[in-house]
C-alpha positions as CSV (number, residue, x, y, z in Angstrom):
1,X,-100.6,-53.7,108.4
2,X,-102.7,-55.3,111.2
3,X,-103.5,-58.4,109.0
4,X,-99.8,-58.7,108.0
5,X,-98.7,-58.7,111.6
6,X,-101.4,-61.1,112.5
7,X,-100.2,-63.6,109.9
8,X,-97.0,-63.9,111.8
9,X,-98.3,-63.6,115.3
10,X,-101.1,-66.3,115.0
11,X,-98.8,-69.2,114.2
12,X,-96.4,-68.1,117.0
13,X,-99.3,-68.1,119.5
14,X,-100.4,-71.5,118.2
15,X,-96.9,-72.9,118.7
16,X,-96.9,-71.6,122.3
17,X,-100.3,-73.2,123.0
18,X,-99.1,-76.5,121.5
19,X,-96.0,-76.4,123.7
20,X,-97.9,-75.8,127.0
21,X,-100.9,-78.0,126.1
22,X,-101.4,-81.8,126.2
23,X,-100.1,-84.3,123.8
24,X,-103.6,-85.4,122.8
25,X,-104.8,-81.9,122.2
26,X,-101.7,-80.6,120.4
27,X,-102.9,-81.8,116.9
28,X,-106.1,-79.9,117.2
29,X,-104.5,-76.8,118.5
30,X,-101.9,-76.9,115.7
31,X,-104.5,-77.5,113.0
32,X,-106.9,-74.9,114.2
33,X,-104.1,-72.3,114.5
34,X,-103.0,-73.1,110.9
35,X,-106.6,-72.9,109.7
36,X,-107.1,-69.6,111.4
37,X,-103.9,-68.3,109.8
38,X,-105.3,-69.3,106.4
39,X,-108.5,-67.4,107.3
40,X,-106.4,-64.3,108.0
41,X,-104.5,-64.8,104.7
42,X,-107.9,-65.0,102.8
43,X,-109.0,-61.8,104.5
44,X,-105.7,-60.1,103.7
45,X,-106.2,-61.2,100.0
46,X,-109.7,-59.6,99.9
47,X,-108.4,-56.5,101.5
48,X,-105.4,-56.4,99.2
49,X,-105.6,-53.5,96.8
50,X,-102.5,-54.0,94.6
51,X,-103.5,-57.2,92.7
52,X,-103.2,-55.4,89.3
53,X,-100.7,-52.6,89.7
54,X,-97.6,-54.5,90.9
55,X,-97.1,-52.2,93.9
56,X,-96.4,-53.2,97.5
57,X,-99.3,-52.9,100.0
58,X,-99.6,-51.7,102.6
59,X,-96.9,-49.1,101.9
60,X,-96.1,-48.4,105.6
61,X,-92.9,-46.8,107.0
62,X,-92.4,-49.6,109.5
63,X,-90.8,-49.6,112.9
64,X,-87.1,-49.1,113.5
65,X,-85.8,-52.3,115.2
66,X,-82.0,-51.7,115.4
67,X,-81.8,-48.0,114.4
68,X,-78.0,-48.0,114.6
69,X,-77.8,-50.9,112.1
70,X,-80.5,-49.6,109.8
71,X,-82.9,-52.5,110.3
72,X,-86.6,-51.7,110.1
73,X,-89.6,-53.9,110.9
74,X,-91.3,-53.1,107.5
75,X,-93.9,-55.4,106.1
76,X,-95.7,-55.4,102.8
77,X,-96.8,-57.6,99.9
78,X,-97.2,-57.5,96.2
79,X,-99.2,-59.9,94.1
80,X,-96.4,-62.5,94.0
81,X,-95.9,-62.4,97.8
82,X,-99.7,-62.6,98.2
83,X,-99.9,-65.7,96.1
84,X,-97.1,-67.4,98.0
85,X,-98.7,-66.4,101.3
86,X,-102.0,-68.0,100.2
87,X,-100.2,-71.2,99.0
88,X,-98.2,-71.5,102.3
89,X,-101.3,-70.9,104.6
90,X,-103.3,-73.4,102.5
91,X,-100.7,-76.2,102.6
92,X,-100.0,-75.9,106.3
93,X,-103.5,-77.0,107.7
94,X,-103.7,-79.7,105.0
95,X,-100.2,-81.0,105.9
96,X,-101.1,-81.1,109.7
97,X,-104.5,-82.7,109.1
98,X,-102.9,-85.5,107.1
99,X,-100.5,-86.1,110.1
100,X,-103.0,-86.8,112.8
101,X,-102.6,-90.6,112.7
102,X,-99.0,-90.6,111.6
103,X,-97.5,-88.6,114.5
104,X,-97.9,-90.4,117.8
105,X,-94.8,-89.4,119.7
106,X,-93.8,-85.9,120.8
107,X,-96.9,-84.4,119.2
108,X,-96.6,-81.1,121.0
109,X,-93.2,-80.4,119.7
110,X,-94.1,-81.6,116.2
111,X,-97.0,-79.2,115.8
112,X,-95.2,-76.4,117.5
113,X,-92.3,-76.8,115.0
114,X,-94.6,-76.6,112.0
115,X,-96.3,-73.4,113.3
116,X,-92.9,-71.8,114.0
117,X,-91.9,-72.8,110.4
118,X,-95.0,-71.2,109.1
119,X,-94.4,-67.9,111.0
120,X,-90.8,-67.8,109.7
121,X,-91.8,-68.3,106.1
122,X,-94.6,-65.8,106.2
123,X,-92.1,-63.2,107.7
124,X,-89.8,-63.9,104.8
125,X,-92.6,-63.3,102.2
126,X,-93.8,-60.2,103.9
127,X,-90.5,-58.5,104.8
128,X,-89.6,-55.2,103.1
129,X,-86.2,-55.1,104.8
130,X,-83.5,-57.6,103.7
131,X,-82.3,-58.3,107.2
132,X,-85.9,-59.0,108.3
133,X,-86.2,-61.3,105.3
134,X,-83.0,-63.0,106.3
135,X,-84.3,-63.6,109.8
136,X,-87.4,-65.4,108.5
137,X,-85.5,-67.2,105.7
138,X,-82.8,-68.5,108.1
139,X,-84.9,-69.2,111.2
140,X,-87.2,-71.5,109.1
141,X,-84.2,-73.8,108.9
142,X,-84.3,-74.5,112.7
143,X,-87.8,-76.1,112.9
144,X,-87.2,-77.8,109.5
145,X,-84.0,-79.4,110.8
146,X,-85.9,-80.7,113.9
147,X,-88.8,-82.0,111.8
148,X,-86.4,-84.2,109.7
149,X,-84.0,-85.1,112.6
150,X,-86.7,-86.1,115.2
151,X,-89.6,-87.5,113.1
152,X,-87.7,-88.6,110.0
153,X,-86.9,-92.1,108.7
154,X,-83.9,-94.3,109.3
155,X,-81.3,-92.0,107.7
156,X,-82.8,-88.9,109.3
157,X,-79.5,-87.9,111.0
158,X,-77.6,-87.7,107.7
159,X,-80.5,-86.0,106.0
160,X,-80.9,-83.3,108.6
161,X,-77.2,-82.6,108.8
162,X,-76.8,-82.3,105.1
163,X,-79.9,-80.1,105.0
164,X,-78.4,-77.8,107.6
165,X,-74.9,-77.6,106.2
166,X,-76.0,-76.9,102.6
167,X,-78.6,-74.3,103.6
168,X,-76.5,-72.5,106.2
169,X,-73.4,-72.2,104.1
170,X,-75.3,-70.8,101.1
171,X,-77.3,-68.4,103.1
172,X,-74.2,-66.9,104.8
173,X,-72.8,-66.0,101.4
174,X,-76.1,-64.3,100.5
175,X,-76.0,-62.4,103.8
176,X,-72.5,-61.1,102.8
177,X,-74.0,-59.8,99.5
178,X,-76.7,-58.0,101.4
179,X,-74.3,-56.5,103.9
180,X,-72.0,-55.3,101.1
181,X,-74.9,-53.5,99.4
182,X,-76.0,-51.9,102.7
183,X,-72.5,-50.7,103.8
184,X,-71.3,-49.7,100.3
185,X,-74.4,-47.6,99.7
186,X,-73.9,-45.8,103.0
187,X,-70.2,-45.1,102.2
188,X,-71.0,-43.9,98.7
189,X,-73.9,-41.6,99.6
190,X,-73.0,-40.6,103.1
191,X,-76.4,-41.6,104.3
192,X,-77.1,-43.8,107.3
193,X,-76.9,-47.5,106.7
194,X,-80.3,-49.0,105.6
195,X,-81.4,-52.4,104.5
196,X,-84.6,-51.3,102.9
197,X,-85.2,-53.5,99.8
198,X,-86.2,-50.4,97.8
199,X,-83.0,-48.5,98.7
200,X,-80.7,-51.4,98.1
201,X,-82.4,-52.2,94.8
202,X,-81.9,-48.6,93.5
203,X,-78.2,-48.7,94.7
204,X,-77.5,-52.1,93.2
205,X,-78.7,-51.0,89.8
206,X,-76.3,-48.1,89.8
207,X,-73.2,-50.2,90.3
208,X,-70.9,-51.1,87.4
209,X,-71.5,-54.4,85.6
210,X,-68.4,-56.0,87.0
211,X,-69.5,-55.3,90.6
212,X,-73.1,-56.5,89.9
213,X,-71.6,-59.8,88.6
214,X,-70.2,-60.5,92.1
215,X,-73.3,-59.2,93.9
216,X,-75.6,-61.4,91.8
217,X,-73.4,-64.4,92.3
218,X,-73.3,-63.9,96.1
219,X,-77.0,-63.4,96.4
220,X,-77.8,-66.4,94.3
221,X,-75.5,-68.6,96.3
222,X,-78.0,-69.2,99.0
223,X,-81.1,-69.1,96.8
224,X,-79.6,-71.7,94.4
225,X,-79.3,-74.1,97.3
226,X,-82.9,-73.7,98.3
227,X,-84.3,-73.9,94.7
228,X,-82.2,-76.2,94.3
229,X,-79.8,-75.9,91.3
230,X,-77.5,-78.8,90.3
231,X,-74.9,-79.4,91.7
232,X,-76.1,-78.2,95.2
233,X,-79.3,-80.2,95.0
234,X,-78.3,-83.5,96.7
235,X,-79.7,-82.4,100.1
236,X,-83.3,-82.3,98.8
237,X,-83.9,-85.9,97.7
238,X,-82.3,-87.2,100.9
239,X,-84.4,-84.8,103.1
240,X,-87.6,-85.7,101.2
241,X,-86.9,-89.4,101.5
242,X,-86.5,-89.2,105.3
243,X,-88.9,-86.4,106.3
244,X,-92.4,-87.2,107.6
245,X,-95.3,-86.6,105.2
246,X,-96.0,-83.1,106.4
247,X,-92.3,-82.3,106.2
248,X,-92.2,-83.3,102.6
249,X,-95.3,-81.3,101.8
250,X,-93.8,-78.2,103.3
251,X,-90.4,-78.8,101.7
252,X,-91.9,-79.1,98.2
253,X,-94.6,-76.5,98.6
254,X,-93.0,-73.8,100.7
255,X,-89.2,-74.1,101.5
256,X,-87.9,-74.5,97.9
257,X,-90.2,-71.7,96.8
258,X,-88.2,-69.3,99.1
259,X,-85.2,-69.9,96.9
260,X,-87.0,-68.9,93.7
261,X,-88.7,-66.0,95.5
262,X,-85.3,-64.8,96.7
263,X,-83.9,-64.8,93.2
264,X,-87.0,-63.0,92.0
265,X,-87.2,-60.4,94.8
266,X,-83.5,-59.7,95.5
267,X,-80.9,-61.1,93.1
268,X,-82.5,-60.1,89.8
269,X,-83.7,-56.6,90.7
270,X,-80.6,-55.7,92.8
271,X,-78.0,-56.7,90.2
272,X,-79.7,-56.9,86.8
273,X,-76.6,-56.5,84.7
274,X,-75.0,-59.3,86.8
275,X,-78.0,-61.4,86.0
276,X,-77.6,-60.8,82.3
277,X,-73.9,-61.7,82.4
278,X,-74.6,-64.9,84.4
279,X,-77.9,-65.9,82.8
280,X,-76.3,-68.3,80.3
281,X,-74.4,-70.1,83.2
282,X,-77.5,-70.5,85.4
283,X,-79.6,-71.5,82.4
284,X,-77.0,-74.2,81.5
285,X,-77.2,-75.5,85.1
286,X,-81.0,-75.5,85.0
287,X,-80.9,-77.6,81.7
288,X,-78.5,-80.1,83.2
289,X,-80.7,-80.4,86.2
290,X,-83.8,-80.9,84.1
291,X,-82.4,-83.7,82.0
292,X,-80.2,-85.4,84.6
293,X,-82.9,-85.5,87.3
294,X,-85.5,-86.7,84.8
295,X,-83.2,-89.6,83.9
296,X,-82.6,-90.4,87.6
297,X,-86.4,-90.4,88.1
298,X,-86.7,-92.9,85.3
299,X,-84.8,-95.6,87.3
300,X,-86.0,-94.9,90.8
301,X,-88.0,-97.5,92.7
302,X,-88.3,-95.4,95.9
303,X,-91.5,-93.5,94.9
304,X,-90.9,-90.7,97.4
305,X,-87.4,-90.0,96.1
306,X,-88.7,-90.2,92.5
307,X,-91.1,-87.3,93.3
308,X,-88.2,-85.5,95.1
309,X,-85.9,-85.7,92.1
310,X,-88.7,-84.6,89.8
311,X,-89.0,-81.5,92.0
312,X,-85.4,-80.6,91.1
313,X,-86.2,-81.0,87.4
314,X,-89.4,-78.9,87.7
315,X,-87.8,-76.1,89.6
316,X,-85.0,-76.1,87.0
317,X,-87.6,-75.4,84.3
318,X,-89.1,-72.6,86.3
319,X,-85.8,-71.0,86.9
320,X,-84.7,-71.4,83.3
321,X,-87.8,-69.5,82.2
322,X,-87.1,-66.7,84.6
323,X,-83.5,-66.4,83.3
324,X,-84.9,-65.9,79.9
325,X,-85.8,-62.4,81.1
326,X,-88.9,-61.9,79.0
327,X,-92.5,-61.5,80.1
328,X,-93.8,-64.8,79.0
329,X,-91.1,-66.8,80.7
330,X,-91.2,-64.7,83.9
331,X,-95.0,-65.2,84.2
332,X,-94.6,-68.9,83.6
333,X,-91.8,-69.2,86.2
334,X,-93.8,-67.4,88.8
335,X,-97.0,-69.4,88.1
336,X,-94.8,-72.6,88.3
337,X,-94.1,-71.8,92.0
338,X,-97.7,-72.0,92.8
339,X,-98.6,-75.0,90.6
340,X,-95.6,-77.1,91.6
341,X,-96.5,-76.4,95.3
342,X,-100.0,-77.7,94.8
343,X,-99.4,-80.8,92.6
344,X,-96.2,-82.1,94.3
345,X,-97.6,-81.5,97.8
346,X,-100.6,-83.6,96.8
347,X,-98.4,-86.4,95.5
348,X,-96.4,-86.4,98.7
349,X,-99.6,-86.6,100.7
350,X,-100.7,-89.6,98.7
351,X,-97.3,-91.3,99.1
352,X,-97.3,-90.6,102.9
353,X,-100.8,-92.1,103.4
354,X,-99.7,-95.2,101.5
355,X,-96.5,-95.4,103.6
356,X,-98.6,-95.1,106.7
357,X,-100.5,-98.3,105.7
358,X,-97.7,-100.4,104.2
359,X,-94.4,-99.0,105.7
360,X,-92.6,-99.2,102.4
361,X,-91.9,-96.8,99.5
362,X,-90.5,-99.4,97.1
363,X,-92.5,-99.9,94.0
364,X,-91.0,-103.4,93.6
365,X,-92.7,-104.4,96.8
366,X,-96.0,-102.5,96.8
367,X,-98.1,-101.8,93.7
368,X,-101.5,-102.1,91.9
369,X,-103.1,-100.3,94.8
370,X,-106.1,-99.1,92.8
371,X,-107.6,-102.5,93.6
372,X,-107.2,-101.9,97.4
373,X,-107.6,-98.1,97.6
374,X,-109.6,-96.7,94.7
375,X,-110.2,-93.3,96.2
376,X,-106.5,-92.9,97.0
377,X,-105.8,-94.0,93.4
378,X,-108.0,-91.2,92.0
379,X,-106.0,-88.6,93.9
380,X,-102.7,-90.1,93.1
381,X,-103.4,-90.2,89.3
382,X,-104.9,-86.7,89.4
383,X,-101.9,-85.1,91.1
384,X,-99.5,-87.1,88.9
385,X,-101.3,-85.8,85.8
386,X,-101.1,-82.2,87.1
387,X,-97.4,-82.7,87.6
388,X,-97.1,-84.2,84.1
389,X,-98.7,-81.0,82.7
390,X,-101.9,-82.6,81.3
391,X,-104.0,-80.0,79.4
392,X,-106.8,-78.9,81.6
393,X,-104.8,-79.0,84.8
394,X,-102.6,-76.4,86.4
395,X,-99.2,-77.8,85.4
396,X,-99.9,-77.4,81.6
397,X,-100.4,-73.6,81.8
398,X,-97.1,-72.9,83.6
399,X,-95.0,-75.4,81.6
400,X,-96.3,-74.1,78.3
401,X,-95.5,-70.5,79.3
402,X,-92.0,-71.5,80.6
403,X,-91.1,-73.3,77.4
404,X,-92.6,-70.7,75.1
405,X,-91.0,-67.9,77.0
406,X,-87.6,-69.5,76.8
407,X,-88.0,-70.4,73.1
408,X,-88.8,-66.8,72.1
409,X,-86.2,-65.2,74.4
410,X,-83.9,-64.0,71.6
411,X,-82.7,-60.6,70.5
412,X,-85.8,-58.4,69.8
413,X,-84.4,-57.5,66.4
414,X,-84.7,-61.1,65.3
415,X,-88.0,-62.2,66.9
416,X,-89.7,-59.2,68.3
417,X,-89.5,-60.7,71.8
418,X,-87.1,-59.6,74.5
419,X,-84.9,-62.1,76.2
420,X,-81.4,-63.7,76.1
421,X,-81.8,-67.5,75.8
422,X,-83.6,-68.9,72.8
423,X,-84.7,-72.1,71.0
424,X,-81.7,-74.2,72.0
425,X,-82.4,-74.0,75.7
426,X,-86.1,-74.5,75.2
427,X,-85.6,-77.6,73.0
428,X,-83.2,-79.1,75.5
429,X,-85.6,-78.4,78.4
430,X,-88.4,-79.8,76.3
431,X,-86.8,-83.2,76.6
432,X,-88.2,-83.1,80.1
433,X,-91.7,-83.5,78.7
434,X,-90.8,-86.8,77.1
435,X,-88.8,-88.0,80.1
436,X,-91.5,-86.8,82.5
437,X,-94.1,-88.8,80.7
438,X,-91.8,-91.9,80.9
439,X,-91.2,-91.8,84.6
440,X,-94.6,-90.6,85.7
441,X,-96.4,-93.2,83.6
442,X,-94.0,-95.9,84.7
443,X,-94.7,-94.9,88.4
444,X,-98.4,-95.1,87.9
445,X,-98.2,-98.4,86.0
446,X,-96.3,-100.0,88.8
447,X,-97.6,-98.2,91.8
448,X,-101.3,-97.7,91.0
449,X,-102.3,-100.0,88.2
450,X,-101.3,-103.6,87.4
451,X,-101.5,-106.6,89.6
452,X,-102.0,-106.0,93.3
453,X,-98.7,-106.4,95.3
454,X,-98.7,-105.9,99.1
455,X,-95.9,-106.6,101.5
456,X,-96.6,-109.3,104.0
457,X,-96.5,-109.3,107.8
458,X,-98.2,-105.9,108.4
459,X,-96.1,-104.2,105.7
460,X,-92.6,-104.6,107.2
461,X,-91.2,-107.2,105.0
462,X,-91.1,-107.4,101.3
463,X,-92.9,-110.5,100.2
464,X,-94.5,-110.4,96.7
465,X,-98.1,-111.2,96.2
466,X,-100.9,-110.5,98.7
467,X,-101.3,-113.9,100.3
468,X,-99.4,-112.9,103.5
469,X,-100.9,-109.4,104.0
470,X,-103.6,-108.6,106.5
471,X,-106.3,-107.3,104.2
472,X,-108.4,-106.0,107.1
473,X,-105.8,-103.5,108.2
474,X,-105.4,-101.7,104.8
475,X,-108.4,-99.4,104.2
476,X,-109.0,-96.6,101.7
477,X,-108.9,-92.9,102.5
478,X,-111.1,-91.7,105.3
479,X,-113.0,-88.4,105.5
480,X,-110.1,-86.6,107.2
481,X,-107.6,-87.6,104.6
482,X,-109.9,-86.7,101.7
483,X,-110.6,-83.3,103.3
484,X,-106.8,-82.7,103.5
485,X,-106.2,-83.3,99.8
486,X,-109.5,-82.0,98.2
487,X,-108.6,-78.3,98.5
488,X,-105.3,-78.9,96.6
489,X,-107.0,-80.9,93.9
490,X,-109.7,-78.2,93.4
491,X,-107.0,-75.5,93.2
492,X,-105.2,-77.6,90.5
493,X,-108.4,-77.9,88.5
494,X,-109.5,-74.3,88.8
495,X,-106.1,-72.9,87.7
496,X,-105.9,-75.4,84.9
497,X,-109.3,-74.5,83.5
498,X,-109.3,-70.7,84.1
499,X,-105.8,-69.3,84.7
500,X,-106.6,-65.8,83.6
501,X,-107.1,-64.2,87.1
502,X,-103.9,-65.5,88.5
503,X,-101.9,-64.5,85.3
504,X,-103.4,-61.0,85.5
505,X,-102.3,-60.7,89.1
506,X,-98.7,-61.9,88.2
507,X,-98.2,-59.7,85.2
508,X,-97.6,-56.2,86.8
509,X,-95.3,-57.6,89.4
510,X,-93.4,-59.5,86.7
511,X,-93.1,-56.3,84.7
512,X,-91.5,-54.6,87.7
513,X,-88.8,-57.3,87.9
514,X,-88.2,-57.1,84.2
515,X,-88.0,-53.3,84.0
516,X,-84.2,-53.0,84.3
517,X,-83.7,-55.9,82.0
518,X,-85.9,-54.2,79.3
519,X,-83.6,-51.2,79.5
520,X,-80.5,-53.4,79.1
521,X,-82.0,-55.2,76.1
522,X,-83.0,-51.8,74.6
523,X,-79.4,-50.6,74.9
524,X,-78.1,-53.8,73.4
525,X,-80.5,-53.5,70.5
526,X,-79.4,-49.9,69.9
527,X,-75.8,-50.9,70.1
528,X,-76.4,-53.7,67.6
529,X,-78.1,-51.3,65.1
530,X,-75.4,-48.8,65.6
531,X,-72.8,-51.5,64.8
532,X,-74.7,-52.5,61.6
533,X,-74.8,-48.9,60.5
534,X,-71.1,-48.5,61.0
535,X,-70.4,-51.8,59.1
536,X,-72.6,-50.6,56.2
537,X,-71.1,-47.1,56.1
538,X,-68.5,-46.5,53.3
539,X,-65.0,-46.7,54.7
540,X,-63.3,-43.4,55.2
541,X,-60.1,-42.6,53.3
542,X,-56.9,-43.4,55.1
543,X,-55.6,-40.3,57.0
544,X,-52.5,-38.6,55.8
545,X,-49.3,-39.6,57.3
546,X,-48.8,-37.9,60.6
547,X,-52.5,-37.1,61.1
548,X,-53.6,-38.1,64.6
549,X,-56.3,-40.8,64.7
550,X,-59.0,-41.8,67.2
551,X,-60.7,-45.1,67.6
552,X,-64.4,-44.9,68.2
553,X,-65.6,-46.7,71.3
554,X,-67.0,-50.1,70.8
555,X,-70.7,-50.2,71.8
556,X,-71.3,-52.6,74.6
557,X,-74.5,-54.3,75.8
558,X,-74.1,-53.4,79.5
559,X,-72.2,-50.8,81.5
């Protein structure tokens, strides 16, 4: 419990030190605080004893915060939470390190905002009380709004407002779903109101299917915005396009993962029959997002928005696999959270470092940069290939599991695999592999390879050719910038070559999520067999006139 609390307290202390320190020293205070938090996360991971049993650790009782309202300060983590904590604490010092030369104004506030954001996100991942989760989940929006609104690009005002409105409205609907579960449980059982995740999960699963439908929809309202699902996705490309480099890294690697984590931790376990009833609808939205956003990427010339739109497509595939409700898809969707966070954060770092030198993101204006920055080009191609799911890199493992899990997610009587989607969804989602190759390779061909094109006059105007550019200003990556991206590249390589340890850690936690769905599928299979037996049985003779008749109940898949 001490290490879990320290994970939240350290970034808060760092934010306070940044606020009272000097502008010049703020970047080092922020970086060292984020690095120390990563050190605590690594210590927590070594001390963590529940990697292979799916349980939450430490299993503490917590402290009552508002006893009258049933809110407890209860912290704990399972293997999924632990992986996301490690991802968050790894990305944060890397994002801050890459910002040293980019942020020259209001540095104290900038680094303080990032540390506040880190503390909020870690609280959300560690919370074992839904209100405590909601505090972290919602408070993270405040520093994120400031990061985009203060240090963003020309359209930062519109981007920050859209980010706030979409996220706030969606999360309020999710809060109503949580409040309903807490209050309804108290009224039904006569027990005091509690917002313990375990208590609300057990109660939610006891509700009738029609009620679970509404509960699932309410909880998913906020999480669908954060993922984001089409059609509530439009805030993300705009926010990515205007956010500073570190802001885009955190958005891609951390913020949108809270949406998928929320669906995994709350919506699916608390209303499993609602999830079954709505799975086809959310899967259809995911497929639309995968194909539509891939087509949008194909025609984008703003390289940062291209990567932002690709994130919507990638997260759509991860969510599609989770809605297949089988083990293979669930493992693939969870692993995708980690892999997408690593590879996409790396691409945003590369784009940000290029933008810092040329002040443009237009691939029609700048390109062929391998000739000017070969080290940068190696990182850019590497992260792009990881995002493209090249075999041997991390993206291949998760994409293969997502597509295979979705493909086999049919009735167990037909295929032997549990699940409720099937080949049609997988084949449609598989189009993203072809489209992904098209837009990623097009980006690399224009942006990294080909003839050198640099904007003239210090990078502020769009002249073609390199005759007007000041070649002495543009340099390749320095040691600090390489150090910021190297850990992400190594993680992509290690997971791609040897994914077994991380998959073994994910498996028991994924089984816990799927347990109620397995029971529903088993009931459905039993009902189907019963229906077949009834159909094959010889028809009974017609009853004599005046004999009372009864109609047997039709077997149903869910309550």
